[in-house]
N, CA, C and O atoms as CSV, one atom per row, in Angstrom:
chain,resi,resn,atom,element,x,y,z
A,1,MET,N,N,16.157,-35.693,-0.273
A,1,MET,CA,C,16.985,-34.548,-0.610
A,1,MET,C,C,16.153,-33.275,-0.462
A,1,MET,O,O,15.057,-33.202,-1.017
A,2,PRO,N,N,16.637,-32.276,0.265
A,2,PRO,CA,C,15.859,-31.044,0.483
A,2,PRO,C,C,15.954,-30.076,-0.693
A,2,PRO,O,O,16.805,-30.201,-1.574
A,3,LEU,N,N,15.045,-29.110,-0.666
A,3,LEU,CA,C,15.097,-28.008,-1.628
A,3,LEU,C,C,16.215,-27.056,-1.235
A,3,LEU,O,O,16.457,-26.836,-0.048
A,4,LYS,N,N,16.889,-26.496,-2.213
A,4,LYS,CA,C,17.839,-25.413,-1.969
A,4,LYS,C,C,17.094,-24.137,-2.319
A,4,LYS,O,O,16.676,-23.944,-3.460
A,5,VAL,N,N,16.930,-23.267,-1.330
A,5,VAL,CA,C,16.090,-22.086,-1.502
A,5,VAL,C,C,16.927,-20.820,-1.340
A,5,VAL,O,O,17.780,-20.729,-0.457
A,6,SER,N,N,16.668,-19.855,-2.201
A,6,SER,CA,C,17.290,-18.542,-2.111
A,6,SER,C,C,16.204,-17.495,-2.298
A,6,SER,O,O,15.516,-17.476,-3.318
A,7,LEU,N,N,16.055,-16.622,-1.304
A,7,LEU,CA,C,15.111,-15.507,-1.358
A,7,LEU,C,C,15.921,-14.224,-1.324
A,7,LEU,O,O,16.590,-13.924,-0.336
A,8,VAL,N,N,15.855,-13.472,-2.413
A,8,VAL,CA,C,16.630,-12.236,-2.505
A,8,VAL,C,C,15.728,-11.063,-2.852
A,8,VAL,O,O,14.733,-11.208,-3.562
A,9,SER,N,N,16.100,-9.894,-2.334
A,9,SER,CA,C,15.411,-8.657,-2.711
A,9,SER,C,C,16.347,-7.878,-3.624
A,9,SER,O,O,17.450,-8.335,-3.925
A,10,ALA,N,N,15.920,-6.730,-4.054
A,10,ALA,CA,C,16.714,-5.927,-4.988
A,10,ALA,C,C,18.073,-5.545,-4.411
A,10,ALA,O,O,19.029,-5.361,-5.165
A,11,ASP,N,N,18.176,-5.423,-3.080
A,11,ASP,CA,C,19.418,-4.939,-2.497
A,11,ASP,C,C,20.147,-5.916,-1.583
A,11,ASP,O,O,21.237,-5.598,-1.107
A,12,ALA,N,N,19.581,-7.102,-1.319
A,12,ALA,CA,C,20.252,-8.027,-0.395
A,12,ALA,C,C,19.658,-9.423,-0.461
A,12,ALA,O,O,18.527,-9.616,-0.906
A,13,GLU,N,N,20.446,-10.394,-0.008
A,13,GLU,CA,C,19.910,-11.734,0.171
A,13,GLU,C,C,19.138,-11.735,1.482
A,13,GLU,O,O,19.676,-11.358,2.523
A,14,VAL,N,N,17.876,-12.160,1.435
A,14,VAL,CA,C,17.021,-12.144,2.615
A,14,VAL,C,C,17.156,-13.451,3.393
A,14,VAL,O,O,17.260,-13.436,4.619
A,15,TRP,N,N,17.154,-14.581,2.686
A,15,TRP,CA,C,17.301,-15.888,3.328
A,15,TRP,C,C,17.745,-16.912,2.300
A,15,TRP,O,O,17.330,-16.868,1.141
A,16,SER,N,N,18.586,-17.826,2.731
A,16,SER,CA,C,18.928,-18.961,1.885
A,16,SER,C,C,19.204,-20.153,2.779
A,16,SER,O,O,19.674,-20.006,3.907
A,17,GLY,N,N,18.908,-21.327,2.265
A,17,GLY,CA,C,19.139,-22.537,3.027
A,17,GLY,C,C,18.368,-23.693,2.429
A,17,GLY,O,O,17.906,-23.634,1.289
A,18,GLU,N,N,18.237,-24.754,3.223
A,18,GLU,CA,C,17.533,-25.945,2.774
A,18,GLU,C,C,16.154,-25.995,3.413
A,18,GLU,O,O,15.971,-25.631,4.575
A,19,ALA,N,N,15.193,-26.453,2.629
A,19,ALA,CA,C,13.813,-26.491,3.109
A,19,ALA,C,C,13.129,-27.770,2.632
A,19,ALA,O,O,13.515,-28.368,1.627
A,20,SER,N,N,12.107,-28.170,3.380
A,20,SER,CA,C,11.302,-29.313,2.964
A,20,SER,C,C,10.040,-28.853,2.238
A,20,SER,O,O,9.455,-29.611,1.464
A,21,LEU,N,N,9.615,-27.592,2.490
A,21,LEU,CA,C,8.411,-27.044,1.863
A,21,LEU,C,C,8.520,-25.525,1.787
A,21,LEU,O,O,8.960,-24.874,2.734
A,22,VAL,N,N,8.114,-24.973,0.650
A,22,VAL,CA,C,8.017,-23.522,0.483
A,22,VAL,C,C,6.676,-23.231,-0.169
A,22,VAL,O,O,6.312,-23.856,-1.165
A,23,VAL,N,N,5.943,-22.276,0.400
A,23,VAL,CA,C,4.668,-21.845,-0.170
A,23,VAL,C,C,4.783,-20.356,-0.473
A,23,VAL,O,O,5.144,-19.562,0.396
A,24,ALA,N,N,4.472,-19.983,-1.722
A,24,ALA,CA,C,4.570,-18.584,-2.135
A,24,ALA,C,C,3.318,-18.200,-2.908
A,24,ALA,O,O,2.633,-19.052,-3.473
A,25,ARG,N,N,3.031,-16.899,-2.922
A,25,ARG,CA,C,1.867,-16.387,-3.646
A,25,ARG,C,C,2.325,-15.854,-5.003
A,25,ARG,O,O,3.233,-15.028,-5.092
A,26,THR,N,N,1.674,-16.349,-6.052
A,26,THR,CA,C,1.938,-15.854,-7.402
A,26,THR,C,C,0.671,-15.165,-7.905
A,26,THR,O,O,-0.365,-15.197,-7.242
A,27,VAL,N,N,0.759,-14.548,-9.069
A,27,VAL,CA,C,-0.430,-13.894,-9.624
A,27,VAL,C,C,-1.505,-14.915,-9.986
A,27,VAL,O,O,-2.667,-14.543,-10.151
A,28,GLU,N,N,-1.148,-16.187,-10.111
A,28,GLU,CA,C,-2.100,-17.260,-10.407
A,28,GLU,C,C,-2.671,-17.893,-9.136
A,28,GLU,O,O,-3.598,-18.699,-9.213
A,29,GLY,N,N,-2.125,-17.534,-7.964
A,29,GLY,CA,C,-2.557,-18.111,-6.690
A,29,GLY,C,C,-1.367,-18.674,-5.932
A,29,GLY,O,O,-0.228,-18.585,-6.390
A,30,GLU,N,N,-1.639,-19.257,-4.766
A,30,GLU,CA,C,-0.570,-19.834,-3.958
A,30,GLU,C,C,-0.077,-21.133,-4.586
A,30,GLU,O,O,-0.836,-21.895,-5.185
A,31,ILE,N,N,1.224,-21.351,-4.423
A,31,ILE,CA,C,1.813,-22.580,-4.937
A,31,ILE,C,C,2.811,-23.105,-3.908
A,31,ILE,O,O,3.567,-22.340,-3.309
A,32,GLY,N,N,2.801,-24.408,-3.717
A,32,GLY,CA,C,3.719,-25.046,-2.781
A,32,GLY,C,C,4.780,-25.827,-3.537
A,32,GLY,O,O,4.510,-26.425,-4.578
A,33,PHE,N,N,5.981,-25.810,-3.001
A,33,PHE,CA,C,7.107,-26.504,-3.630
A,33,PHE,C,C,7.724,-27.497,-2.657
A,33,PHE,O,O,7.981,-27.175,-1.497
A,34,MET,N,N,7.953,-28.697,-3.145
A,34,MET,CA,C,8.674,-29.730,-2.413
A,34,MET,C,C,9.691,-30.329,-3.384
A,34,MET,O,O,9.667,-30.043,-4.581
A,35,THR,N,N,10.572,-31.150,-2.857
A,35,THR,CA,C,11.547,-31.837,-3.695
A,35,THR,C,C,10.843,-32.564,-4.832
A,35,THR,O,O,9.806,-33.194,-4.622
A,36,GLY,N,N,11.400,-32.479,-6.030
A,36,GLY,CA,C,10.847,-33.172,-7.177
A,36,GLY,C,C,9.767,-32.405,-7.926
A,36,GLY,O,O,9.176,-32.931,-8.868
A,37,HIS,N,N,9.502,-31.163,-7.516
A,37,HIS,CA,C,8.479,-30.360,-8.195
A,37,HIS,C,C,8.903,-30.092,-9.635
A,37,HIS,O,O,10.090,-29.942,-9.926
A,38,GLU,N,N,7.927,-30.036,-10.525
A,38,GLU,CA,C,8.221,-29.729,-11.922
A,38,GLU,C,C,8.760,-28.304,-12.052
A,38,GLU,O,O,8.493,-27.468,-11.189
A,39,PRO,N,N,9.512,-28.015,-13.111
A,39,PRO,CA,C,10.038,-26.661,-13.315
A,39,PRO,C,C,8.905,-25.636,-13.429
A,39,PRO,O,O,7.871,-25.893,-14.047
A,40,VAL,N,N,9.130,-24.464,-12.816
A,40,VAL,CA,C,8.129,-23.394,-12.822
A,40,VAL,C,C,8.847,-22.052,-12.928
A,40,VAL,O,O,9.904,-21.848,-12.332
A,41,LEU,N,N,8.257,-21.152,-13.692
A,41,LEU,CA,C,8.661,-19.755,-13.707
A,41,LEU,C,C,7.371,-18.970,-13.547
A,41,LEU,O,O,6.479,-19.071,-14.389
A,42,ALA,N,N,7.257,-18.183,-12.470
A,42,ALA,CA,C,5.997,-17.499,-12.177
A,42,ALA,C,C,6.257,-16.092,-11.660
A,42,ALA,O,O,7.311,-15.803,-11.095
A,43,ILE,N,N,5.274,-15.227,-11.867
A,43,ILE,CA,C,5.337,-13.852,-11.361
A,43,ILE,C,C,4.878,-13.850,-9.908
A,43,ILE,O,O,3.814,-14.373,-9.578
A,44,LEU,N,N,5.691,-13.258,-9.053
A,44,LEU,CA,C,5.412,-13.195,-7.628
A,44,LEU,C,C,4.361,-12.123,-7.351
A,44,LEU,O,O,4.450,-11.009,-7.867
A,45,ALA,N,N,3.373,-12.462,-6.540
A,45,ALA,CA,C,2.377,-11.489,-6.088
A,45,ALA,C,C,2.746,-11.039,-4.681
A,45,ALA,O,O,3.504,-11.714,-3.984
A,46,GLU,N,N,2.212,-9.909,-4.273
A,46,GLU,CA,C,2.469,-9.428,-2.916
A,46,GLU,C,C,1.880,-10.405,-1.916
A,46,GLU,O,O,0.728,-10.816,-2.054
A,47,GLY,N,N,2.658,-10.782,-0.911
A,47,GLY,CA,C,2.164,-11.702,0.104
A,47,GLY,C,C,3.295,-12.416,0.814
A,47,GLY,O,O,4.467,-12.070,0.667
A,48,GLN,N,N,2.918,-13.416,1.585
A,48,GLN,CA,C,3.883,-14.161,2.380
A,48,GLN,C,C,4.557,-15.259,1.566
A,48,GLN,O,O,3.961,-15.871,0.679
A,49,VAL,N,N,5.814,-15.478,1.902
A,49,VAL,CA,C,6.542,-16.670,1.477
A,49,VAL,C,C,6.785,-17.452,2.763
A,49,VAL,O,O,7.457,-16.969,3.674
A,50,ARG,N,N,6.234,-18.666,2.832
A,50,ARG,CA,C,6.350,-19.491,4.032
A,50,ARG,C,C,7.315,-20.643,3.758
A,50,ARG,O,O,7.094,-21.465,2.868
A,51,ILE,N,N,8.377,-20.679,4.535
A,51,ILE,CA,C,9.439,-21.678,4.346
A,51,ILE,C,C,9.476,-22.588,5.562
A,51,ILE,O,O,9.547,-22.119,6.698
A,52,THR,N,N,9.426,-23.889,5.318
A,52,THR,CA,C,9.615,-24.868,6.388
A,52,THR,C,C,11.004,-25.471,6.193
A,52,THR,O,O,11.257,-26.187,5.225
A,53,GLU,N,N,11.898,-25.165,7.135
A,53,GLU,CA,C,13.258,-25.688,7.052
A,53,GLU,C,C,13.244,-27.196,7.281
A,53,GLU,O,O,12.263,-27.744,7.783
A,54,THR,N,N,14.328,-27.861,6.913
A,54,THR,CA,C,14.410,-29.307,7.089
A,54,THR,C,C,14.333,-29.699,8.563
A,54,THR,O,O,13.962,-30.827,8.888
A,55,SER,N,N,14.683,-28.771,9.454
A,55,SER,CA,C,14.596,-29.019,10.900
A,55,SER,C,C,13.168,-28.891,11.418
A,55,SER,O,O,12.881,-29.271,12.553
A,56,GLY,N,N,12.264,-28.352,10.580
A,56,GLY,CA,C,10.883,-28.130,10.990
A,56,GLY,C,C,10.595,-26.692,11.389
A,56,GLY,O,O,9.435,-26.322,11.570
A,57,SER,N,N,11.634,-25.878,11.527
A,57,SER,CA,C,11.447,-24.464,11.865
A,57,SER,C,C,10.749,-23.746,10.716
A,57,SER,O,O,10.930,-24.095,9.550
A,58,LYS,N,N,9.953,-22.742,11.059
A,58,LYS,CA,C,9.191,-21.980,10.068
A,58,LYS,C,C,9.814,-20.595,9.900
A,58,LYS,O,O,10.145,-19.926,10.879
A,59,ILE,N,N,9.963,-20.186,8.668
A,59,ILE,CA,C,10.435,-18.848,8.311
A,59,ILE,C,C,9.319,-18.196,7.500
A,59,ILE,O,O,8.775,-18.802,6.577
A,60,ILE,N,N,8.983,-16.958,7.851
A,60,ILE,CA,C,7.966,-16.227,7.093
A,60,ILE,C,C,8.573,-14.914,6.624
A,60,ILE,O,O,9.170,-14.166,7.399
A,61,ALA,N,N,8.403,-14.655,5.327
A,61,ALA,CA,C,8.871,-13.407,4.741
A,61,ALA,C,C,7.721,-12.769,3.989
A,61,ALA,O,O,6.817,-13.456,3.514
A,62,ASN,N,N,7.761,-11.461,3.885
A,62,ASN,CA,C,6.810,-10.727,3.049
A,62,ASN,C,C,7.559,-10.305,1.792
A,62,ASN,O,O,8.648,-9.736,1.871
A,63,ALA,N,N,6.970,-10.586,0.634
A,63,ALA,CA,C,7.648,-10.292,-0.622
A,63,ALA,C,C,6.663,-9.713,-1.628
A,63,ALA,O,O,5.460,-9.960,-1.555
A,64,GLN,N,N,7.195,-8.941,-2.565
A,64,GLN,CA,C,6.369,-8.378,-3.635
A,64,GLN,C,C,7.241,-7.983,-4.810
A,64,GLN,O,O,8.451,-7.802,-4.672
A,65,ASP,N,N,6.605,-7.851,-5.977
A,65,ASP,CA,C,7.255,-7.351,-7.186
A,65,ASP,C,C,8.467,-8.177,-7.603
A,65,ASP,O,O,9.607,-7.743,-7.433
A,66,GLY,N,N,8.225,-9.346,-8.139
A,66,GLY,CA,C,9.339,-10.147,-8.618
A,66,GLY,C,C,8.855,-11.417,-9.292
A,66,GLY,O,O,7.767,-11.463,-9.866
A,67,PHE,N,N,9.686,-12.446,-9.211
A,67,PHE,CA,C,9.350,-13.726,-9.819
A,67,PHE,C,C,9.977,-14.845,-9.011
A,67,PHE,O,O,10.821,-14.609,-8.147
A,68,LEU,N,N,9.553,-16.065,-9.304
A,68,LEU,CA,C,10.186,-17.236,-8.710
A,68,LEU,C,C,10.482,-18.233,-9.807
A,68,LEU,O,O,9.796,-18.291,-10.828
A,69,SER,N,N,11.527,-19.020,-9.572
A,69,SER,CA,C,11.963,-20.003,-10.540
A,69,SER,C,C,12.303,-21.296,-9.820
A,69,SER,O,O,13.100,-21.299,-8.882
A,70,MET,N,N,11.698,-22.397,-10.259
A,70,MET,CA,C,11.980,-23.720,-9.719
A,70,MET,C,C,12.617,-24.536,-10.827
A,70,MET,O,O,12.028,-24.694,-11.897
A,71,GLU,N,N,13.806,-25.054,-10.588
A,71,GLU,CA,C,14.516,-25.875,-11.570
A,71,GLU,C,C,15.288,-26.937,-10.804
A,71,GLU,O,O,16.093,-26.615,-9.930
A,72,GLY,N,N,15.048,-28.197,-11.128
A,72,GLY,CA,C,15.661,-29.269,-10.341
A,72,GLY,C,C,15.101,-29.181,-8.931
A,72,GLY,O,O,13.886,-29.103,-8.754
A,73,ASP,N,N,15.948,-29.192,-7.949
A,73,ASP,CA,C,15.513,-29.005,-6.561
A,73,ASP,C,C,16.009,-27.670,-6.018
A,73,ASP,O,O,16.307,-27.546,-4.830
A,74,GLU,N,N,16.097,-26.664,-6.904
A,74,GLU,CA,C,16.520,-25.326,-6.505
A,74,GLU,C,C,15.403,-24.323,-6.785
A,74,GLU,O,O,14.923,-24.203,-7.912
A,75,LEU,N,N,15.006,-23.611,-5.745
A,75,LEU,CA,C,13.967,-22.591,-5.846
A,75,LEU,C,C,14.596,-21.231,-5.578
A,75,LEU,O,O,15.186,-21.002,-4.522
A,76,THR,N,N,14.462,-20.339,-6.544
A,76,THR,CA,C,14.971,-18.981,-6.402
A,76,THR,C,C,13.789,-18.024,-6.450
A,76,THR,O,O,12.978,-18.060,-7.376
A,77,ILE,N,N,13.705,-17.165,-5.433
A,77,ILE,CA,C,12.653,-16.157,-5.366
A,77,ILE,C,C,13.341,-14.795,-5.388
A,77,ILE,O,O,14.112,-14.459,-4.489
A,78,VAL,N,N,13.049,-14.026,-6.421
A,78,VAL,CA,C,13.646,-12.703,-6.590
A,78,VAL,C,C,12.529,-11.684,-6.455
A,78,VAL,O,O,11.591,-11.673,-7.253
A,79,ALA,N,N,12.628,-10.827,-5.445
A,79,ALA,CA,C,11.581,-9.840,-5.180
A,79,ALA,C,C,12.159,-8.436,-5.225
A,79,ALA,O,O,13.309,-8.211,-4.848
A,80,GLY,N,N,11.342,-7.491,-5.693
A,80,GLY,CA,C,11.748,-6.092,-5.635
A,80,GLY,C,C,11.921,-5.645,-4.189
A,80,GLY,O,O,12.790,-4.835,-3.868
A,81,HIS,N,N,11.060,-6.200,-3.316
A,81,HIS,CA,C,11.131,-5.900,-1.887
A,81,HIS,C,C,10.771,-7.168,-1.118
A,81,HIS,O,O,9.750,-7.796,-1.397
A,82,ALA,N,N,11.605,-7.543,-0.152
A,82,ALA,CA,C,11.317,-8.708,0.690
A,82,ALA,C,C,11.941,-8.498,2.061
A,82,ALA,O,O,13.069,-8.019,2.176
A,83,THR,N,N,11.202,-8.858,3.086
A,83,THR,CA,C,11.694,-8.759,4.468
A,83,THR,C,C,11.215,-9.970,5.260
A,83,THR,O,O,10.148,-10.521,4.987
A,84,LEU,N,N,12.007,-10.373,6.234
A,84,LEU,CA,C,11.617,-11.445,7.136
A,84,LEU,C,C,10.713,-10.887,8.216
A,84,LEU,O,O,10.928,-9.774,8.695
A,85,GLU,N,N,9.695,-11.657,8.606
A,85,GLU,CA,C,8.872,-11.267,9.749
A,85,GLU,C,C,9.617,-11.594,11.017
A,85,GLU,O,O,10.361,-12.573,11.070
A,86,SER,N,N,9.429,-10.796,12.027
A,86,SER,CA,C,10.115,-11.025,13.313
A,86,SER,C,C,9.469,-12.128,14.100
A,86,SER,O,O,9.920,-12.447,15.201
C-alpha cells in the first residue's frame, strides 16, 4: 500500500498523490517516510522534499517554514512557501 502524500503551501496545493518514499528536511535533520512509518509531527526546515512516486518517477520540491505530519499511511507537508523544481 503506498503513502498518500499532500504538499501544500500557504496559497495552493503544490503536489498530491501516491508515493513509495518521501524524504524531507526537518529542524532535527532529514527524515524518510515509507508505508508503515510511525506517527510523526515535525517542524519543516528549508530544503528539498524528494518524492518517489509509485511509478518510480521523482518529484523534487523546495519548501520552507512549515511542518509535516505522518499519521497512518498519510503524509501531509504544510509549508509557508513551496515550489516544484522544473
